[in-house]
C-alpha positions in Angstrom: -35.4 -40.9 5.7 -35.7 -41.1 9.5 -38.8 -42.8 10.7 -40.9 -41.7 13.6 -41.2 -44.1 16.6 -43.9 -46.6 16.1 -44.1 -46.1 12.3 -42.6 -48.4 9.7 -39.6 -47.0 7.7 -40.4 -45.7 4.2 -37.8 -45.8 1.5 -37.1 -46.8 -2.1 -36.8 -50.5 -1.1 -40.0 -50.4 1.0 -42.5 -48.0 -0.8 -45.7 -47.2 1.0 -48.8 -49.0 -0.2 -51.8 -47.1 -1.6 -53.8 -47.9 1.5 -51.2 -46.6 3.9 -50.5 -43.4 1.9 -53.7 -41.2 2.1 -53.7 -38.1 0.1 -54.9 -36.0 3.0 -55.3 -36.5 6.7 -58.6 -38.0 7.8 -60.9 -35.5 9.4 -62.3 -38.0 11.9 -59.1 -38.2 13.9 -58.3 -36.1 16.9 -56.2 -33.0 16.6 -53.1 -34.7 18.1 -53.4 -37.7 15.7 -54.1 -35.4 12.7 -51.0 -33.5 13.4 -48.8 -36.6 13.4 -50.5 -38.4 10.5 -48.3 -38.6 7.4 -49.3 -36.5 4.5 -48.2 -37.2 0.9 -48.4 -35.0 -2.1 -51.0 -36.2 -4.8 -50.0 -36.5 -8.4 -51.9 -35.2 -11.4 -52.9 -37.7 -14.1 -50.5 -38.4 -16.9 -52.6 -36.6 -19.6 -52.8 -33.4 -17.6 -49.2 -33.5 -16.7 -48.2 -34.0 -20.4 -50.5 -31.1 -21.5 -49.5 -29.0 -18.5 -53.0 -28.3 -17.6 -54.6 -28.0 -14.2 -55.9 -31.4 -12.8 -58.4 -31.8 -10.0 -56.9 -35.4 -9.4 -60.4 -36.9 -9.2 -60.6 -40.7 -9.6 -61.2 -42.8 -11.7 -61.1 -39.9 -14.2 -60.3 -36.2 -13.5 -62.7 -33.5 -14.4 -60.6 -32.2 -17.4 -60.3 -35.7 -19.0 -64.0 -36.4 -18.4 -65.0 -33.0 -20.0 -62.9 -33.6 -23.1 -63.3 -37.4 -23.3 -59.6 -38.1 -22.8 -58.0 -41.2 -21.5 -57.2 -40.6 -17.8 -54.6 -42.7 -16.0 -52.6 -42.3 -12.8 -49.1 -43.6 -12.2 -48.9 -45.9 -9.3 -45.2 -45.1 -8.6 -43.3 -41.8 -8.4 -40.1 -41.1 -10.4 -37.0 -40.9 -8.3 -35.8 -37.3 -7.9 -32.2 -36.2 -7.7 -29.2 -36.6 -10.0 -28.9 -39.5 -12.3 -26.9 -42.6 -11.4 -23.2 -42.1 -11.9 -23.3 -38.3 -11.6 -21.0 -38.1 -8.6 -18.5 -40.4 -10.3 -18.3 -38.0 -13.2 -18.0 -35.0 -10.8 -15.1 -36.7 -8.9 -13.2 -37.5 -12.1 -13.5 -33.8 -13.2 -12.4 -32.6 -9.8 -9.3 -34.9 -10.0 -8.5 -33.4 -13.4 -8.6 -29.9 -12.0 -6.4 -30.8 -9.0 -3.9 -32.4 -11.4 -3.8 -29.3 -13.5 -3.3 -27.0 -10.5 -0.5 -29.2 -9.2 1.4 -28.6 -12.5 1.3 -24.8 -12.0 1.6 -24.4 -8.3 5.3 -25.4 -7.7 6.7 -22.4 -9.5 4.7 -20.0 -7.2 3.6 -21.7 -4.1 6.4 -24.2 -3.8 9.0 -21.4 -3.4 7.1 -19.6 -0.7 8.6 -21.2 2.4 9.5 -18.5 4.8 11.4 -19.6 7.8 9.4 -17.5 10.2 6.0 -18.6 11.3 3.3 -15.9 11.1 1.1 -15.7 14.3 -2.6 -15.6 13.9 -2.9 -12.2 15.6 -1.9 -10.7 12.3 -5.0 -12.0 10.6 -8.5 -10.9 11.2 -11.6 -12.7 10.1 -12.2 -10.9 6.8 -8.6 -11.0 5.8 -8.1 -14.6 6.6 -11.1 -15.6 4.4 -9.6 -13.4 1.6 -6.3 -15.1 1.7 -7.8 -18.5 1.6 -9.9 -17.7 -1.4 -7.5 -16.0 -3.8 -7.6 -18.1 -7.0 -5.0 -20.8 -7.2 -3.0 -19.5 -4.3 -3.4 -21.7 -1.3 -0.5 -20.1 0.6 -2.7 -19.1 3.5 -1.9 -18.3 7.0 -3.2 -21.7 8.1 -0.4 -23.4 6.1 2.1 -21.1 7.7 1.0 -21.7 11.2 -0.9 -25.0 11.3 -0.8 -25.1 15.1 -3.1 -22.1 15.4 -6.8 -23.0 15.5 -9.5 -21.3 13.5 -11.0 -19.8 16.6 -7.7 -18.0 17.3 -8.0 -16.1 14.1 -11.6 -14.8 14.5 -11.5 -11.1 15.5 -14.1 -8.4 15.5 -11.5 -5.7 15.7 -8.7 -5.0 13.1 -5.7 -7.2 13.4 -2.6 -6.0 15.2 -0.9 -5.6 11.8 -3.4 -3.0 10.7 -3.5 -1.3 14.1 0.3 -0.8 14.1 0.4 0.3 10.5 -2.2 3.0 10.9 -0.8 4.2 14.2 2.9 4.3 13.3 3.3 4.2 9.5 0.3 5.9 8.1 1.4 9.1 9.9 4.2 9.8 7.4 2.7 7.9 4.4 -1.1 8.7 4.4 -2.1 7.0 1.2 -4.8 4.6 2.5 -8.2 5.6 3.9 -8.4 3.6 7.1 -12.2 3.2 7.5 -12.8 2.3 3.8 -9.9 -0.1 3.7 -11.0 -2.0 6.8 -14.6 -2.1 5.7 -13.5 -3.4 2.3 -12.1 -6.5 4.0 -15.6 -7.6 4.7 -16.7 -7.4 1.0 -17.0 -10.3 -1.4 -13.7 -12.0 -2.2 -13.4 -10.3 -5.7 -14.1 -6.9 -4.1 -11.5 -7.0 -1.3 -8.1 -5.3 -1.5 -5.5 -7.6 -3.1 -3.4 -9.8 -0.9 -0.2 -8.2 -1.9 -1.4 -4.9 -0.4 -2.3 -6.6 2.8 1.0 -8.3 3.1 2.9 -5.0 2.6 0.8 -3.3 5.2 1.8 -6.0 7.7 5.4 -5.8 6.4 5.7 -2.1 7.4 3.9 -2.7 10.6 6.3 -5.5 11.6 9.3 -3.4 10.6 8.5 -0.7 13.1 7.4 -3.1 15.8 9.9 -4.5 18.2 7.8 -7.5 19.1 7.2 -8.6 15.4 10.4 -7.4 13.9 11.3 -10.9 12.7 8.3 -11.1 10.4 8.8 -8.3 8.0 11.0 -10.2 5.6 8.5 -13.0 5.2 5.7 -10.5 4.6 7.8 -8.6 2.0 8.7 -11.8 0.1 5.0 -12.9 -0.1 3.8 -9.4 -1.1 6.3 -9.3 -4.0 5.3 -12.7 -5.2 1.6 -11.9 -5.1 2.1 -8.6 -6.8 4.3 -10.1 -9.6 1.8 -13.0 -10.0 -1.0 -10.4 -10.5 1.1 -8.7 -13.1 1.6 -12.0 -15.0 -2.1 -12.9 -15.1 -3.6 -12.7 -18.6 -2.4 -9.5 -20.3 -1.5 -7.7 -17.1 -4.7 -5.6 -16.9 -5.4 -6.8 -13.4 -2.8 -4.5 -11.9 -4.5 -1.3 -13.2 -6.0 -0.5 -9.8 -5.2 2.0 -7.0 -4.5 -0.9 -4.6 -1.7 -2.1 -6.8 -0.3 1.4 -7.1 -0.3 1.6 -3.3 1.3 -1.8 -3.1 4.3 -0.9 -5.3 4.7 2.4 -3.4 4.9 0.5 -0.1 7.3 -2.0 -1.7 9.5 0.9 -2.8 9.7 2.6 0.6 10.4 -0.7 2.3 13.2 -1.6 -0.1 14.8 1.8 0.4 14.6 1.4 4.1 16.2 -2.0 3.9 18.9 -0.6 1.5 17.9 -2.9 -1.4 18.9 0.0 -3.7 18.8 -1.6 -7.2 15.5 -3.3 -6.4 14.1 -0.1 -4.9 15.0 2.0 -7.9 13.2 -0.5 -10.2 10.2 -0.7 -7.9 10.1 3.1 -7.8 10.0 3.2 -11.6 7.2 0.7 -11.6 5.2 2.7 -9.1 5.7 5.9 -11.2 4.6 4.2 -14.4 1.6 2.7 -12.8 0.5 6.0 -11.4 0.8 7.6 -14.9 -1.1 4.7 -16.5 -3.9 5.2 -14.0 -3.9 8.9 -14.9 -3.2 10.0 -11.3 -1.1 12.8 -12.6 -4.0 14.5 -14.3 -6.9 14.2 -11.9 -7.6 17.9 -11.9 -6.4 18.7 -15.5 -8.8 20.9 -17.5 -7.9 18.8 -20.5 -8.0 15.1 -19.4 -6.1 12.6 -21.4 -7.9 10.7 -24.1 -7.0 7.2 -22.9 -8.7 6.4 -19.7 -7.4 3.2 -18.0 -9.2 3.9 -14.7 -12.8 4.4 -13.7 -13.7 7.9 -12.4 -13.8 8.3 -8.7 -17.2 7.9 -7.0 -16.7 10.8 -4.5 -14.3 13.3 -3.2 -12.7 10.9 -0.7 -11.7 8.4 -3.4 -10.4 11.2 -5.5 -8.4 12.6 -2.6 -6.9 9.1 -2.0 -5.8 9.0 -5.6 -4.2 12.4 -5.2 -2.3 11.2 -2.1 -1.0 8.1 -3.9 0.3 10.2 -6.8 2.0 12.8 -4.6 3.6 10.2 -2.4 4.9 8.5 -5.5 6.1 11.9 -6.7 7.9 12.5 -3.4 9.6 9.1 -3.3 10.8 9.6 -6.9 12.4 12.9 -6.0 14.0 11.7 -2.8 15.4 8.7 -4.6 16.8 11.0 -7.3 18.5 13.3 -4.9 20.3 10.4 -3.3 21.5 8.9 -6.6 21.7 11.7 -9.1 19.8 9.7 -11.7 16.9 11.2 -13.8 13.5 11.6 -12.2 10.6 9.4 -13.2 7.8 12.0 -13.0 8.4 15.5 -14.4 6.8 18.3 -12.3 5.4 20.0 -15.5 3.2 16.9 -16.1 1.6 17.0 -12.6 -1.9 18.3 -13.3 -3.2 17.0 -10.0 -3.9 19.4 -7.1 -1.9 19.0 -3.9 -3.4 16.8 -1.2 -5.8 18.1 1.4 -5.6 18.0 5.2 -5.8 14.7 7.1 -9.0 15.8 8.9 -10.8 16.4 5.6 -9.6 13.1 4.3 -10.9 11.2 7.3 -14.2 13.0 7.6 -14.9 13.2 3.9 -15.4 16.9 4.0 -14.4 18.5 0.6 -11.5 20.9 0.9 -10.1 23.1 -2.0 -6.4 22.7 -2.7 -4.0 24.4 -5.0 -2.0 23.0 -7.9 1.8 22.7 -7.5 2.4 25.4 -10.2 0.6 28.0 -8.1 2.5 27.1 -4.9 5.8 27.4 -6.8 4.8 31.0 -7.8 4.0 31.8 -4.1 0.2 31.5 -4.3 -2.1 29.4 -2.1 0.5 28.9 0.7 -2.1 29.6 3.4 -4.1 26.5 2.4 -1.1 24.2 2.2 -1.5 21.0 4.2 1.4 19.1 5.8 1.3 16.4 3.1 1.2 19.1 0.4 4.2 20.9 2.0 6.3 17.7 1.7 5.3 17.4 -2.0 6.4 21.0 -2.5 9.8 20.4 -0.8 10.3 17.2 -2.8 9.7 19.2 -6.0 12.5 21.6 -5.0 14.7 18.6 -4.5 13.9 17.5 -8.0 14.7 20.9 -9.4 18.1 20.9 -7.6 18.8 17.5 -9.1 18.0 18.7 -12.6 20.0 21.8 -11.9 23.1 19.7 -11.1 22.6 17.2 -13.9 22.7 19.6 -16.8 25.9 19.3 -18.8 28.5 21.9 -17.8 29.3 22.6 -21.5 25.9 24.4 -21.7 26.7 26.7 -18.8 28.5 30.1 -18.8 30.9 30.2 -15.9 30.2 33.9 -15.3 28.7 34.5 -11.9 26.2 37.1 -13.1 25.0 35.7 -16.4 25.9 32.0 -16.2 23.2 29.4 -16.6 24.3 27.5 -13.5 24.1 30.6 -11.3 20.8 31.7 -12.7 19.2 28.4 -11.9 20.9 28.5 -8.5 19.4 31.9 -7.7 15.9 30.8 -9.0 15.9 27.8 -6.6 17.2 29.9 -3.8 14.5 32.5 -4.2 11.8 29.9 -4.1 13.3 28.4 -0.8 13.6 31.9 0.8 10.1 32.9 -0.2 8.6 29.7 1.2 10.6 30.0 4.4 9.4 33.5 5.0 5.8 33.0 3.8 5.2 29.6 5.4 1.8 29.5 7.2 1.8 29.3 11.0 0.3 25.8 11.1 3.4 24.5 9.2 5.9 26.2 11.6 7.4 24.8 14.7 6.6 24.5 17.5 3.0 24.9 16.3 3.1 21.6 14.4 5.1 19.7 16.9 2.7 16.8 17.0 2.6 16.2 13.2 5.6 14.2 11.8 5.0 15.6 8.3 5.4 19.2 9.6 8.6 18.1 11.3 10.0 16.5 8.2 8.9 19.5 6.1 11.0 21.9 8.2 14.0 19.6 8.2 13.8 18.9 4.5 13.5 22.6 3.7 16.8 23.3 5.4 18.3 20.2 3.8 17.4 21.5 0.3 19.2 24.8 1.2 22.3 22.8 2.1 22.3 20.7 -1.0 21.8 23.8 -3.2 24.7 25.8 -1.6 27.0 22.9 -1.3 26.8 22.6 -5.1 27.4 26.3 -5.4 30.6 26.1 -3.2 31.9 23.3 -5.4 31.1 25.2 -8.6 32.7 28.4 -7.3 35.9 26.6 -6.2 36.2 24.7 -9.4 36.0 27.9 -11.5 38.1 30.1 -9.2 35.3 32.5 -8.6 35.7 35.3 -6.0 35.3 34.5 -2.3 31.9 36.2 -2.1 29.6 33.3 -3.3 31.8 30.8 -1.4 31.5 32.6 1.9 27.8 33.3 1.5 27.0 29.7 0.7 29.0 28.4 3.6 27.1 30.8 6.0 23.8 29.6 4.5 24.9 25.9 5.0 25.9 26.5 8.6 22.7 28.3 9.4 20.6 25.6 7.8 22.5 22.8 9.6 22.1 24.7 12.9 18.3 25.0 12.3 18.1 21.2 11.7 20.0 20.7 15.0 17.5 22.9 16.8 14.5 21.0 15.3 16.0 17.7 16.4 16.6 18.9 19.9 13.1 20.4 20.0 11.4 17.2 18.9 13.6 14.6 20.5 15.2 11.5 19.0 12.4 9.2 20.1 9.8 11.1 18.1 12.0 11.0 15.0 11.3 7.3 14.5 7.8 8.2 13.2 9.0 10.8 10.7 9.5 10.0 7.0 12.3 7.4 6.6 14.3 9.8 4.3 14.9 12.0 7.3 18.1 10.0 7.8 19.4 11.5 4.5 18.6 15.0 5.9 20.5 14.3 9.1 23.5 13.0 7.1 23.6 16.2 5.0 23.5 18.4 8.1 26.2 16.3 9.9 28.4 16.6 6.8 28.3 20.4 7.1 29.9 20.1 10.5 32.5 17.6 9.1 33.6 20.2 6.5 33.6 22.9 9.2 35.8 20.8 11.5 38.3 20.2 8.7 38.8 24.0 8.6 38.4 24.6 12.3 39.3 21.4 14.1 39.3 23.1 17.6 35.7 24.1 17.4 34.2 22.1 20.3 30.6 23.3 19.5 30.8 21.9 16.0 32.3 18.6 17.3 29.4 18.2 19.8 26.9 18.9 17.1 28.4 16.3 14.9 28.3 13.7 17.7 24.7 14.6 18.4 23.7 14.0 14.7 25.6 10.7 14.7 23.8 9.5 17.9 20.4 10.4 16.4 21.2 8.5 13.2 22.4 5.6 15.2 19.1 5.5 17.1 17.1 5.7 13.9 18.7 2.5 12.4 16.6 0.3 14.7 13.4 1.0 12.8 15.0 2.5 9.7 17.9 0.4 8.4 18.5 3.1 5.7 20.1 5.2 8.4 22.8 2.7 8.8 24.2 3.4 5.3 24.5 7.1 6.2 26.1 6.2 9.5 28.7 4.2 7.7 29.3 7.1 5.3 29.7 9.6 8.2 32.5 7.4 9.6 34.1 7.4 6.2 33.8 11.2 5.7 35.1 11.8 9.2 37.9 9.3 8.8 36.7 7.4 11.8 37.1 3.8 12.5 34.0 3.1 14.6 32.6 0.4 12.4 31.6 -2.0 15.2 28.0 -3.2 15.1 27.6 -2.2 11.5 25.0 -4.4 9.8 25.4 -4.6 6.1 22.5 -5.3 3.8 21.4 -9.0 3.6 22.1 -9.1 -0.2 25.8 -7.9 0.4 25.3 -4.8 -1.7 28.7 -3.1 -2.2 29.3 -0.4 0.4 30.8 1.9 -2.2 27.3 2.5 -3.6 25.9 3.8 -0.3 27.2 7.3 -0.7 25.0 9.9 -2.4 26.8 10.8 -5.5 25.8 14.4 -6.1 26.8 15.9 -2.8 
């Protein structure tokens, strides 16, 4: 204890004497001396302390002891407070045991996380940094990655640059996270913050579309997968039953498709679909909810809308992946009992907005209230129907053009596409929705679905030697749809296309392939040749921020029998290039 100037030190080795330790300041001293006079707490007698009764601490015998004729005695010394001797030694030994136990488990997870790229502190805000440094046994924080950056460099009152880029450039075509609620959740208690894997995937997508931080997305992706897989392996795996983990695997799937990690992306897509079904996201508006509930009910409309968006984006990615591979879908449209997502304005402001189920929209009802995100879900459903239409065994089909099963399904899908194209509300048409990337992608994907459907019809008619009528009609429909896509691209401009859904590269490839087939029949058509070159240049520009476009650029060169392969960047895992071609076109 620090002593005042002019006063003797007081401690365990030099206890104060009874004469120097008055129980209260003397009243005769001046105000200044009384304020500086030491005051010591008086002790009750041993009898009153033992019986836990009130003691007036009078001497030689207190009032209670005198009244009941009890023996009254006072202790001359006070017991030492604080922990017992040797307590810190026991604590140090226990701490050493815990550190030794952690060291046996960390090498398999943390030891392998050695990305070659240092992560700058500008990607980490104050709340997120504290979250990363306090996540269980994981000590793989940003400080370990970039030890040269001081703690003051990571303190930000505004969202980090990673979140800013994500919500400005990526959230536009994948609106599955509520910005305000997510950023505010970063300031919650460590066990209430978003998981680290989700934060790393947000930074991963932001770095991928940023020219300045393009070298960081691989390190962010590797860390996100490791944290997500580690959460899955904790306990019995119940920790992954959260909306944040569903968002994480959805972002992982989209990133892996963009980077052409096709086998990994297909498995991640299946995991995202299964996780969405486990959480019951496919039955949020079902009149008969499922018996097994693995997820807490939503607290308000905004949270329920966020769950709707996660489900429908998972639904869309599943359908786009299926149309590119020809493999079965993971989510059947008949099981979707969740209403389509509302508008972005309602989602941000929290104003409840009624939406229609997918079944009503397929029947032509509720089109006027369709939001841009809902329109993409509708078009992706048509892609799924076309895939199922092509996957059915041919032995079950009658080749007759009028009564055959193939042609009946063909006409059913074509009627839905025609009705939607004619009844589409004005806010989903161009150029009214020029500033919304989802509206742009909806119009492009709609014409792409027409091309896919009629390309299959042309192949079927030629295979079965059917009359020229369906072949000529389908070729005209394909040419008209490809021309519409060309007009949309020219209207929007190739620069704005970088913020559209990454699967737009598939749509451009399908449209360009129509002109390739036309040029094989009419090689002197200069207009078709210039249109093909225009599509090729747009796809070439997209590969900067969307490496998936490079696979379709390679396939265009193969389809056109060209040899311009210079500058082609193959996937880092050396995936065989023969798998890059969509198998069902």
